[in-house]
PQR file of N, CA, C, O and H, with PARSE charges and radii, in Angstrom:
ATOM      1  N   MET A   1       0.840  -1.170   0.000 -0.4000 1.5000
ATOM      2  CA  MET A   1       0.000   0.000   0.000 -0.0000 2.0000
ATOM      3  C   MET A   1       0.888   1.236   0.000  0.5500 1.7000
ATOM      4  O   MET A   1       1.836   1.342   0.778 -0.5500 1.4000
ATOM      5  N   LYS A   2       0.562   2.162  -0.884 -0.4000 1.5000
ATOM      6  CA  LYS A   2       1.287   3.426  -0.965 -0.0000 2.0000
ATOM      7  C   LYS A   2       0.278   4.559  -0.826  0.5500 1.7000
ATOM      8  O   LYS A   2      -0.770   4.558  -1.472 -0.5500 1.4000
ATOM      9  H   LYS A   2      -0.208   2.076  -1.516  0.4000 1.0000
ATOM     10  N   ILE A   3       0.607   5.516   0.020 -0.4000 1.5000
ATOM     11  CA  ILE A   3      -0.288   6.631   0.286 -0.0000 2.0000
ATOM     12  C   ILE A   3       0.287   7.906  -0.302  0.5500 1.7000
ATOM     13  O   ILE A   3       1.493   8.144  -0.255 -0.5500 1.4000
ATOM     14  H   ILE A   3       1.458   5.516   0.545  0.4000 1.0000
ATOM     15  N   SER A   4      -0.601   8.721  -0.858 -0.4000 1.5000
ATOM     16  CA  SER A   4      -0.199  10.054  -1.300 -0.0000 2.0000
ATOM     17  C   SER A   4      -1.245  11.041  -0.799  0.5500 1.7000
ATOM     18  O   SER A   4      -2.419  10.704  -0.646 -0.5500 1.4000
ATOM     19  H   SER A   4      -1.581   8.527  -0.896  0.4000 1.0000
ATOM     20  N   VAL A   5      -0.799  12.253  -0.550 -0.4000 1.5000
ATOM     21  CA  VAL A   5      -1.706  13.309  -0.106 -0.0000 2.0000
ATOM     22  C   VAL A   5      -1.516  14.537  -0.981  0.5500 1.7000
ATOM     23  O   VAL A   5      -0.415  14.825  -1.452 -0.5500 1.4000
ATOM     24  H   VAL A   5       0.155  12.526  -0.675  0.4000 1.0000
ATOM     25  N   ASP A   6      -2.594  15.237  -1.182 -0.4000 1.5000
ATOM     26  CA  ASP A   6      -2.552  16.479  -1.954 -0.0000 2.0000
ATOM     27  C   ASP A   6      -2.676  17.633  -0.965  0.5500 1.7000
ATOM     28  O   ASP A   6      -3.777  18.009  -0.563 -0.5500 1.4000
ATOM     29  H   ASP A   6      -3.488  15.003  -0.800  0.4000 1.0000
ATOM     30  N   ARG A   7      -1.532  18.186  -0.584 -0.4000 1.5000
ATOM     31  CA  ARG A   7      -1.522  19.265   0.398 -0.0000 2.0000
ATOM     32  C   ARG A   7      -2.175  20.536  -0.133  0.5500 1.7000
ATOM     33  O   ARG A   7      -2.574  21.397   0.651 -0.5500 1.4000
ATOM     34  H   ARG A   7      -0.638  17.881  -0.911  0.4000 1.0000
ATOM     35  N   SER A   8      -2.289  20.668  -1.457 -0.4000 1.5000
ATOM     36  CA  SER A   8      -2.931  21.857  -2.007 -0.0000 2.0000
ATOM     37  C   SER A   8      -4.447  21.807  -1.810  0.5500 1.7000
ATOM     38  O   SER A   8      -5.119  22.833  -1.909 -0.5500 1.4000
ATOM     39  H   SER A   8      -1.964  19.969  -2.094  0.4000 1.0000
ATOM     40  N   VAL A   9      -4.984  20.625  -1.533 -0.4000 1.5000
ATOM     41  CA  VAL A   9      -6.405  20.446  -1.296 -0.0000 2.0000
ATOM     42  C   VAL A   9      -6.720  20.411   0.207  0.5500 1.7000
ATOM     43  O   VAL A   9      -7.810  20.802   0.625 -0.5500 1.4000
ATOM     44  H   VAL A   9      -4.438  19.791  -1.453  0.4000 1.0000
ATOM     45  N   CYS A  10      -5.775  19.948   0.999 -0.4000 1.5000
ATOM     46  CA  CYS A  10      -5.972  19.776   2.441 -0.0000 2.0000
ATOM     47  C   CYS A  10      -6.406  21.090   3.092  0.5500 1.7000
ATOM     48  O   CYS A  10      -5.885  22.162   2.787 -0.5500 1.4000
ATOM     49  H   CYS A  10      -4.890  19.630   0.659  0.4000 1.0000
ATOM     50  N   GLN A  11      -7.378  20.968   3.999 -0.4000 1.5000
ATOM     51  CA  GLN A  11      -7.858  22.129   4.736 -0.0000 2.0000
ATOM     52  C   GLN A  11      -7.607  22.001   6.238  0.5500 1.7000
ATOM     53  O   GLN A  11      -8.082  22.823   7.021 -0.5500 1.4000
ATOM     54  H   GLN A  11      -7.801  20.096   4.247  0.4000 1.0000
ATOM     55  N   GLY A  12      -6.861  20.972   6.637 -0.4000 1.5000
ATOM     56  CA  GLY A  12      -6.459  20.830   8.031 -0.0000 2.0000
ATOM     57  C   GLY A  12      -7.544  20.381   8.984  0.5500 1.7000
ATOM     58  O   GLY A  12      -7.504  20.727  10.165 -0.5500 1.4000
ATOM     59  H   GLY A  12      -6.475  20.304   6.000  0.4000 1.0000
ATOM     60  N   HIS A  13      -8.513  19.620   8.506 -0.4000 1.5000
ATOM     61  CA  HIS A  13      -9.580  19.130   9.383 -0.0000 2.0000
ATOM     62  C   HIS A  13      -9.075  18.092  10.388  0.5500 1.7000
ATOM     63  O   HIS A  13      -9.709  17.868  11.419 -0.5500 1.4000
ATOM     64  H   HIS A  13      -8.547  19.339   7.547  0.4000 1.0000
ATOM     65  N   ALA A  14      -7.948  17.464  10.094 -0.4000 1.5000
ATOM     66  CA  ALA A  14      -7.277  16.495  10.977 -0.0000 2.0000
ATOM     67  C   ALA A  14      -8.054  15.199  11.177  0.5500 1.7000
ATOM     68  O   ALA A  14      -7.777  14.455  12.118 -0.5500 1.4000
ATOM     69  H   ALA A  14      -7.433  17.646   9.257  0.4000 1.0000
ATOM     70  N   GLN A  15      -9.009  14.921  10.319 -0.4000 1.5000
ATOM     71  CA  GLN A  15      -9.735  13.654  10.411 -0.0000 2.0000
ATOM     72  C   GLN A  15      -8.796  12.474  10.158  0.5500 1.7000
ATOM     73  O   GLN A  15      -8.943  11.413  10.764 -0.5500 1.4000
ATOM     74  H   GLN A  15      -9.234  15.525   9.555  0.4000 1.0000
ATOM     75  N   CYS A  16      -7.837  12.667   9.263 -0.4000 1.5000
ATOM     76  CA  CYS A  16      -6.872  11.601   8.960 -0.0000 2.0000
ATOM     77  C   CYS A  16      -6.002  11.302  10.182  0.5500 1.7000
ATOM     78  O   CYS A  16      -5.745  10.143  10.505 -0.5500 1.4000
ATOM     79  H   CYS A  16      -7.717  13.529   8.770  0.4000 1.0000
ATOM     80  N   GLU A  17      -5.559  12.348  10.844 -0.4000 1.5000
ATOM     81  CA  GLU A  17      -4.724  12.167  12.034 -0.0000 2.0000
ATOM     82  C   GLU A  17      -5.510  11.471  13.143  0.5500 1.7000
ATOM     83  O   GLU A  17      -4.959  10.643  13.867 -0.5500 1.4000
ATOM     84  H   GLU A  17      -5.768  13.290  10.581  0.4000 1.0000
ATOM     85  N   ASP A  18      -6.772  11.798  13.276 -0.4000 1.5000
ATOM     86  CA  ASP A  18      -7.617  11.123  14.265 -0.0000 2.0000
ATOM     87  C   ASP A  18      -7.774   9.644  13.934  0.5500 1.7000
ATOM     88  O   ASP A  18      -7.748   8.795  14.826 -0.5500 1.4000
ATOM     89  H   ASP A  18      -7.220  12.471  12.688  0.4000 1.0000
ATOM     90  N   ALA A  19      -7.936   9.341  12.650 -0.4000 1.5000
ATOM     91  CA  ALA A  19      -8.158   7.958  12.222 -0.0000 2.0000
ATOM     92  C   ALA A  19      -6.897   7.110  12.279  0.5500 1.7000
ATOM     93  O   ALA A  19      -6.948   5.949  12.683 -0.5500 1.4000
ATOM     94  H   ALA A  19      -7.957  10.030  11.926  0.4000 1.0000
ATOM     95  N   ALA A  20      -5.768   7.680  11.878 -0.4000 1.5000
ATOM     96  CA  ALA A  20      -4.519   6.905  11.781 -0.0000 2.0000
ATOM     97  C   ALA A  20      -3.317   7.776  12.158  0.5500 1.7000
ATOM     98  O   ALA A  20      -2.550   8.181  11.284 -0.5500 1.4000
ATOM     99  H   ALA A  20      -5.727   8.624  11.550  0.4000 1.0000
ATOM    100  N   PRO A  21      -3.148   8.064  13.444 -0.5600 1.5000
ATOM    101  CA  PRO A  21      -2.037   8.922  13.863  0.2800 2.0000
ATOM    102  C   PRO A  21      -0.655   8.322  13.595  0.5500 1.7000
ATOM    103  O   PRO A  21       0.350   9.033  13.603 -0.5500 1.4000
ATOM    104  N   GLU A  22      -0.612   7.012  13.357 -0.4000 1.5000
ATOM    105  CA  GLU A  22       0.664   6.377  13.014 -0.0000 2.0000
ATOM    106  C   GLU A  22       1.117   6.762  11.612  0.5500 1.7000
ATOM    107  O   GLU A  22       2.294   6.633  11.275 -0.5500 1.4000
ATOM    108  H   GLU A  22      -1.428   6.434  13.350  0.4000 1.0000
ATOM    109  N   VAL A  23       0.181   7.234  10.801 -0.4000 1.5000
ATOM    110  CA  VAL A  23       0.453   7.492   9.383 -0.0000 2.0000
ATOM    111  C   VAL A  23       0.384   8.981   9.035  0.5500 1.7000
ATOM    112  O   VAL A  23       1.156   9.462   8.205 -0.5500 1.4000
ATOM    113  H   VAL A  23      -0.775   7.339  11.075  0.4000 1.0000
ATOM    114  N   PHE A  24      -0.541   9.710   9.668 -0.4000 1.5000
ATOM    115  CA  PHE A  24      -0.783  11.107   9.308 -0.0000 2.0000
ATOM    116  C   PHE A  24      -0.588  12.027  10.505  0.5500 1.7000
ATOM    117  O   PHE A  24      -0.810  11.634  11.650 -0.5500 1.4000
ATOM    118  H   PHE A  24      -1.168   9.319  10.342  0.4000 1.0000
ATOM    119  N   GLU A  25      -0.174  13.249  10.224 -0.4000 1.5000
ATOM    120  CA  GLU A  25      -0.203  14.302  11.228 -0.0000 2.0000
ATOM    121  C   GLU A  25      -0.482  15.618  10.514  0.5500 1.7000
ATOM    122  O   GLU A  25      -0.243  15.759   9.315 -0.5500 1.4000
ATOM    123  H   GLU A  25       0.006  13.568   9.294  0.4000 1.0000
ATOM    124  N   VAL A  26      -0.984  16.562  11.268 -0.4000 1.5000
ATOM    125  CA  VAL A  26      -1.249  17.888  10.734 -0.0000 2.0000
ATOM    126  C   VAL A  26      -0.162  18.809  11.275  0.5500 1.7000
ATOM    127  O   VAL A  26       0.056  18.880  12.484 -0.5500 1.4000
ATOM    128  H   VAL A  26      -1.178  16.447  12.243  0.4000 1.0000
ATOM    129  N   ASP A  27       0.516  19.511  10.373 -0.4000 1.5000
ATOM    130  CA  ASP A  27       1.661  20.334  10.773 -0.0000 2.0000
ATOM    131  C   ASP A  27       1.212  21.714  11.268  0.5500 1.7000
ATOM    132  O   ASP A  27       0.018  21.993  11.380 -0.5500 1.4000
ATOM    133  H   ASP A  27       0.338  19.453   9.390  0.4000 1.0000
ATOM    134  N   ASP A  28       2.184  22.556  11.557 -0.4000 1.5000
ATOM    135  CA  ASP A  28       1.911  23.902  12.090 -0.0000 2.0000
ATOM    136  C   ASP A  28       1.165  24.789  11.100  0.5500 1.7000
ATOM    137  O   ASP A  28       0.559  25.787  11.490 -0.5500 1.4000
ATOM    138  H   ASP A  28       3.154  22.329  11.467  0.4000 1.0000
ATOM    139  N   ASP A  29       1.209  24.426   9.825 -0.4000 1.5000
ATOM    140  CA  ASP A  29       0.471  25.165   8.796 -0.0000 2.0000
ATOM    141  C   ASP A  29      -0.935  24.600   8.591  0.5500 1.7000
ATOM    142  O   ASP A  29      -1.654  25.014   7.682 -0.5500 1.4000
ATOM    143  H   ASP A  29       1.701  23.615   9.508  0.4000 1.0000
ATOM    144  N   ALA A  30      -1.315  23.649   9.448 -0.4000 1.5000
ATOM    145  CA  ALA A  30      -2.628  22.981   9.379 -0.0000 2.0000
ATOM    146  C   ALA A  30      -2.805  22.194   8.087  0.5500 1.7000
ATOM    147  O   ALA A  30      -3.889  22.170   7.504 -0.5500 1.4000
ATOM    148  H   ALA A  30      -0.731  23.313  10.186  0.4000 1.0000
ATOM    149  N   LEU A  31      -1.728  21.550   7.648 -0.4000 1.5000
ATOM    150  CA  LEU A  31      -1.768  20.706   6.453 -0.0000 2.0000
ATOM    151  C   LEU A  31      -1.288  19.304   6.809  0.5500 1.7000
ATOM    152  O   LEU A  31      -0.442  19.127   7.685 -0.5500 1.4000
ATOM    153  H   LEU A  31      -0.847  21.569   8.121  0.4000 1.0000
ATOM    154  N   VAL A  32      -1.834  18.324   6.124 -0.4000 1.5000
ATOM    155  CA  VAL A  32      -1.478  16.937   6.380 -0.0000 2.0000
ATOM    156  C   VAL A  32      -0.023  16.659   5.971  0.5500 1.7000
ATOM    157  O   VAL A  32       0.480  17.170   4.971 -0.5500 1.4000
ATOM    158  H   VAL A  32      -2.521  18.468   5.411  0.4000 1.0000
ATOM    159  N   VAL A  33       0.618  15.833   6.786 -0.4000 1.5000
ATOM    160  CA  VAL A  33       1.975  15.355   6.521 -0.0000 2.0000
ATOM    161  C   VAL A  33       1.955  13.847   6.727  0.5500 1.7000
ATOM    162  O   VAL A  33       1.390  13.352   7.703 -0.5500 1.4000
ATOM    163  H   VAL A  33       0.209  15.418   7.599  0.4000 1.0000
ATOM    164  N   LEU A  34       2.570  13.130   5.812 -0.4000 1.5000
ATOM    165  CA  LEU A  34       2.680  11.676   5.964 -0.0000 2.0000
ATOM    166  C   LEU A  34       3.830  11.335   6.893  0.5500 1.7000
ATOM    167  O   LEU A  34       4.947  11.823   6.716 -0.5500 1.4000
ATOM    168  H   LEU A  34       3.029  13.532   5.020  0.4000 1.0000
ATOM    169  N   ARG A  35       3.560  10.511   7.868 -0.4000 1.5000
ATOM    170  CA  ARG A  35       4.639   9.978   8.717 -0.0000 2.0000
ATOM    171  C   ARG A  35       5.346   8.846   7.986  0.5500 1.7000
ATOM    172  O   ARG A  35       6.545   8.629   8.160 -0.5500 1.4000
ATOM    173  H   ARG A  35       2.653  10.115   8.011  0.4000 1.0000
ATOM    174  N   THR A  36       4.587   8.132   7.166 -0.4000 1.5000
ATOM    175  CA  THR A  36       5.142   7.063   6.346 -0.0000 2.0000
ATOM    176  C   THR A  36       4.317   6.936   5.071  0.5500 1.7000
ATOM    177  O   THR A  36       3.087   6.949   5.118 -0.5500 1.4000
ATOM    178  H   THR A  36       3.613   8.309   7.024  0.4000 1.0000
ATOM    179  N   GLU A  37       4.976   6.816   3.963 -0.4000 1.5000
ATOM    180  CA  GLU A  37       4.305   6.675   2.673 -0.0000 2.0000
ATOM    181  C   GLU A  37       3.833   5.244   2.438  0.5500 1.7000
ATOM    182  O   GLU A  37       2.868   5.011   1.711 -0.5500 1.4000
ATOM    183  H   GLU A  37       5.976   6.805   3.925  0.4000 1.0000
ATOM    184  N   ASN A  38       4.524   4.291   3.060 -0.4000 1.5000
ATOM    185  CA  ASN A  38       4.217   2.870   2.887 -0.0000 2.0000
ATOM    186  C   ASN A  38       4.009   2.215   4.255  0.5500 1.7000
ATOM    187  O   ASN A  38       4.901   1.526   4.751 -0.5500 1.4000
ATOM    188  H   ASN A  38       5.308   4.481   3.650  0.4000 1.0000
ATOM    189  N   PRO A  39       2.846   2.423   4.865 -0.5600 1.5000
ATOM    190  CA  PRO A  39       2.598   1.827   6.175  0.2800 2.0000
ATOM    191  C   PRO A  39       2.400   0.320   6.084  0.5500 1.7000
ATOM    192  O   PRO A  39       2.096  -0.206   5.013 -0.5500 1.4000
ATOM    193  N   PRO A  40       2.570  -0.369   7.196 -0.5600 1.5000
ATOM    194  CA  PRO A  40       2.350  -1.808   7.201  0.2800 2.0000
ATOM    195  C   PRO A  40       0.881  -2.149   6.901  0.5500 1.7000
ATOM    196  O   PRO A  40      -0.022  -1.358   7.173 -0.5500 1.4000
ATOM    197  N   ALA A  41       0.673  -3.316   6.348 -0.4000 1.5000
ATOM    198  CA  ALA A  41      -0.667  -3.755   5.947 -0.0000 2.0000
ATOM    199  C   ALA A  41      -1.647  -3.755   7.114  0.5500 1.7000
ATOM    200  O   ALA A  41      -2.846  -3.564   6.911 -0.5500 1.4000
ATOM    201  H   ALA A  41       1.407  -3.959   6.127  0.4000 1.0000
ATOM    202  N   GLY A  42      -1.162  -3.963   8.315 -0.4000 1.5000
ATOM    203  CA  GLY A  42      -2.029  -3.984   9.489 -0.0000 2.0000
ATOM    204  C   GLY A  42      -2.718  -2.652   9.760  0.5500 1.7000
ATOM    205  O   GLY A  42      -3.720  -2.608  10.474 -0.5500 1.4000
ATOM    206  H   GLY A  42      -0.188  -4.118   8.480  0.4000 1.0000
ATOM    207  N   LEU A  43      -2.194  -1.571   9.198 -0.4000 1.5000
ATOM    208  CA  LEU A  43      -2.795  -0.253   9.383 -0.0000 2.0000
ATOM    209  C   LEU A  43      -3.818   0.092   8.304  0.5500 1.7000
ATOM    210  O   LEU A  43      -4.418   1.167   8.333 -0.5500 1.4000
ATOM    211  H   LEU A  43      -1.381  -1.607   8.617  0.4000 1.0000
ATOM    212  N   ARG A  44      -4.011  -0.810   7.362 -0.4000 1.5000
ATOM    213  CA  ARG A  44      -4.923  -0.525   6.246 -0.0000 2.0000
ATOM    214  C   ARG A  44      -6.324  -0.102   6.694  0.5500 1.7000
ATOM    215  O   ARG A  44      -6.849   0.868   6.148 -0.5500 1.4000
ATOM    216  H   ARG A  44      -3.523  -1.683   7.339  0.4000 1.0000
ATOM    217  N   PRO A  45      -6.956  -0.778   7.659 -0.5600 1.5000
ATOM    218  CA  PRO A  45      -8.290  -0.322   8.075  0.2800 2.0000
ATOM    219  C   PRO A  45      -8.297   1.125   8.575  0.5500 1.7000
ATOM    220  O   PRO A  45      -9.232   1.874   8.291 -0.5500 1.4000
ATOM    221  N   LYS A  46      -7.281   1.509   9.301 -0.4000 1.5000
ATOM    222  CA  LYS A  46      -7.196   2.887   9.788 -0.0000 2.0000
ATOM    223  C   LYS A  46      -6.978   3.864   8.627  0.5500 1.7000
ATOM    224  O   LYS A  46      -7.573   4.942   8.595 -0.5500 1.4000
ATOM    225  H   LYS A  46      -6.522   0.901   9.531  0.4000 1.0000
ATOM    226  N   VAL A  47      -6.128   3.482   7.685 -0.4000 1.5000
ATOM    227  CA  VAL A  47      -5.871   4.336   6.524 -0.0000 2.0000
ATOM    228  C   VAL A  47      -7.144   4.485   5.694  0.5500 1.7000
ATOM    229  O   VAL A  47      -7.452   5.581   5.225 -0.5500 1.4000
ATOM    230  H   VAL A  47      -5.645   2.607   7.711  0.4000 1.0000
ATOM    231  N   GLU A  48      -7.875   3.405   5.513 -0.4000 1.5000
ATOM    232  CA  GLU A  48      -9.127   3.479   4.761 -0.0000 2.0000
ATOM    233  C   GLU A  48     -10.140   4.381   5.463  0.5500 1.7000
ATOM    234  O   GLU A  48     -10.901   5.089   4.804 -0.5500 1.4000
ATOM    235  H   GLU A  48      -7.625   2.515   5.895  0.4000 1.0000
ATOM    236  N   ASP A  49     -10.152   4.358   6.794 -0.4000 1.5000
ATOM    237  CA  ASP A  49     -11.006   5.286   7.538 -0.0000 2.0000
ATOM    238  C   ASP A  49     -10.572   6.729   7.275  0.5500 1.7000
ATOM    239  O   ASP A  49     -11.413   7.605   7.074 -0.5500 1.4000
ATOM    240  H   ASP A  49      -9.534   3.782   7.329  0.4000 1.0000
ATOM    241  N   ALA A  50      -9.284   6.971   7.275 -0.4000 1.5000
ATOM    242  CA  ALA A  50      -8.772   8.320   7.023 -0.0000 2.0000
ATOM    243  C   ALA A  50      -9.189   8.819   5.641  0.5500 1.7000
ATOM    244  O   ALA A  50      -9.584   9.974   5.483 -0.5500 1.4000
ATOM    245  H   ALA A  50      -8.601   6.259   7.438  0.4000 1.0000
ATOM    246  N   VAL A  51      -9.098   7.947   4.654 -0.4000 1.5000
ATOM    247  CA  VAL A  51      -9.517   8.310   3.294 -0.0000 2.0000
ATOM    248  C   VAL A  51     -11.012   8.636   3.281  0.5500 1.7000
ATOM    249  O   VAL A  51     -11.430   9.643   2.710 -0.5500 1.4000
ATOM    250  H   VAL A  51      -8.777   7.008   4.783  0.4000 1.0000
ATOM    251  N   ARG A  52     -11.792   7.798   3.900 -0.4000 1.5000
ATOM    252  CA  ARG A  52     -13.245   7.958   3.918 -0.0000 2.0000
ATOM    253  C   ARG A  52     -13.666   9.225   4.675  0.5500 1.7000
ATOM    254  O   ARG A  52     -14.619   9.895   4.277 -0.5500 1.4000
ATOM    255  H   ARG A  52     -11.452   6.980   4.364  0.4000 1.0000
ATOM    256  N   TRP A  53     -12.971   9.548   5.748 -0.4000 1.5000
ATOM    257  CA  TRP A  53     -13.357  10.684   6.590 -0.0000 2.0000
ATOM    258  C   TRP A  53     -12.796  12.017   6.115  0.5500 1.7000
ATOM    259  O   TRP A  53     -13.208  13.062   6.617 -0.5500 1.4000
ATOM    260  H   TRP A  53     -12.197   9.003   6.071  0.4000 1.0000
ATOM    261  N   CYS A  54     -11.877  12.013   5.171 -0.4000 1.5000
ATOM    262  CA  CYS A  54     -11.323  13.284   4.683 -0.0000 2.0000
ATOM    263  C   CYS A  54     -12.402  14.042   3.908  0.5500 1.7000
ATOM    264  O   CYS A  54     -12.846  13.575   2.859 -0.5500 1.4000
ATOM    265  H   CYS A  54     -11.542  11.164   4.763  0.4000 1.0000
ATOM    266  N   PRO A  55     -12.825  15.199   4.408 -0.5600 1.5000
ATOM    267  CA  PRO A  55     -13.927  15.907   3.748  0.2800 2.0000
ATOM    268  C   PRO A  55     -13.566  16.519   2.403  0.5500 1.7000
ATOM    269  O   PRO A  55     -14.457  16.907   1.648 -0.5500 1.4000
ATOM    270  N   VAL A  56     -12.279  16.613   2.090 -0.4000 1.5000
ATOM    271  CA  VAL A  56     -11.870  17.225   0.809 -0.0000 2.0000
ATOM    272  C   VAL A  56     -11.181  16.217  -0.118  0.5500 1.7000
ATOM    273  O   VAL A  56     -10.654  16.596  -1.164 -0.5500 1.4000
ATOM    274  H   VAL A  56     -11.556  16.297   2.703  0.4000 1.0000
ATOM    275  N   GLU A  57     -11.186  14.937   0.265 -0.4000 1.5000
ATOM    276  CA  GLU A  57     -10.600  13.857  -0.553 -0.0000 2.0000
ATOM    277  C   GLU A  57      -9.148  14.131  -0.936  0.5500 1.7000
ATOM    278  O   GLU A  57      -8.763  14.005  -2.098 -0.5500 1.4000
ATOM    279  H   GLU A  57     -11.614  14.630   1.115  0.4000 1.0000
ATOM    280  N   ALA A  58      -8.356  14.505   0.058 -0.4000 1.5000
ATOM    281  CA  ALA A  58      -6.959  14.832  -0.182 -0.0000 2.0000
ATOM    282  C   ALA A  58      -6.024  13.623  -0.105  0.5500 1.7000
ATOM    283  O   ALA A  58      -4.827  13.756  -0.361 -0.5500 1.4000
ATOM    284  H   ALA A  58      -8.669  14.607   1.002  0.4000 1.0000
ATOM    285  N   ILE A  59      -6.549  12.458   0.240 -0.4000 1.5000
ATOM    286  CA  ILE A  59      -5.730  11.260   0.464 -0.0000 2.0000
ATOM    287  C   ILE A  59      -6.047  10.214  -0.581  0.5500 1.7000
ATOM    288  O   ILE A  59      -7.210   9.964  -0.895 -0.5500 1.4000
ATOM    289  H   ILE A  59      -7.521  12.350   0.448  0.4000 1.0000
ATOM    290  N   ARG A  60      -4.998   9.603  -1.121 -0.4000 1.5000
ATOM    291  CA  ARG A  60      -5.132   8.512  -2.085 -0.0000 2.0000
ATOM    292  C   ARG A  60      -4.333   7.306  -1.593  0.5500 1.7000
ATOM    293  O   ARG A  60      -3.268   7.447  -0.992 -0.5500 1.4000
ATOM    294  H   ARG A  60      -4.053   9.807  -0.866  0.4000 1.0000
ATOM    295  N   VAL A  61      -4.870   6.130  -1.860 -0.4000 1.5000
ATOM    296  CA  VAL A  61      -4.185   4.880  -1.516 -0.0000 2.0000
ATOM    297  C   VAL A  61      -4.082   4.038  -2.769  0.5500 1.7000
ATOM    298  O   VAL A  61      -5.067   3.824  -3.476 -0.5500 1.4000
ATOM    299  H   VAL A  61      -5.735   6.016  -2.348  0.4000 1.0000
ATOM    300  N   GLU A  62      -2.869   3.559  -3.038 -0.4000 1.5000
ATOM    301  CA  GLU A  62      -2.635   2.653  -4.155 -0.0000 2.0000
ATOM    302  C   GLU A  62      -2.064   1.356  -3.621  0.5500 1.7000
ATOM    303  O   GLU A  62      -1.288   1.352  -2.665 -0.5500 1.4000
ATOM    304  H   GLU A  62      -2.069   3.732  -2.464  0.4000 1.0000
ATOM    305  N   ASP A  63      -2.452   0.258  -4.244 -0.4000 1.5000
ATOM    306  CA  ASP A  63      -1.855  -1.026  -3.876 -0.0000 2.0000
ATOM    307  C   ASP A  63      -0.538  -1.173  -4.604  0.5500 1.7000
ATOM    308  O   ASP A  63      -0.401  -0.787  -5.765 -0.5500 1.4000
ATOM    309  H   ASP A  63      -3.082   0.262  -5.021  0.4000 1.0000
ATOM    310  N   ASP A  64       0.425  -1.738  -3.902 -0.4000 1.5000
ATOM    311  CA  ASP A  64       1.760  -1.961  -4.497 -0.0000 2.0000
ATOM    312  C   ASP A  64       1.700  -3.033  -5.551  0.5500 1.7000
ATOM    313  O   ASP A  64       2.719  -3.358  -6.160 -0.5500 1.4000
ATOM    314  H   ASP A  64       0.313  -2.051  -2.959  0.4000 1.0000
TER
END
């Protein structure tokens, strides 16, 4: 699984960080930052929640 984020779309709602803090954080500019681009498969449910809960669809997940 590979994650990408579009920081130009992010509005800093932090839903991703709430869903998967191991993978996402919101920086001082209130924009999403990836902690890891390729998280372990065990985090997939949390990452999928983050994608689903992002109100601006700034997160993408691709299978390797």
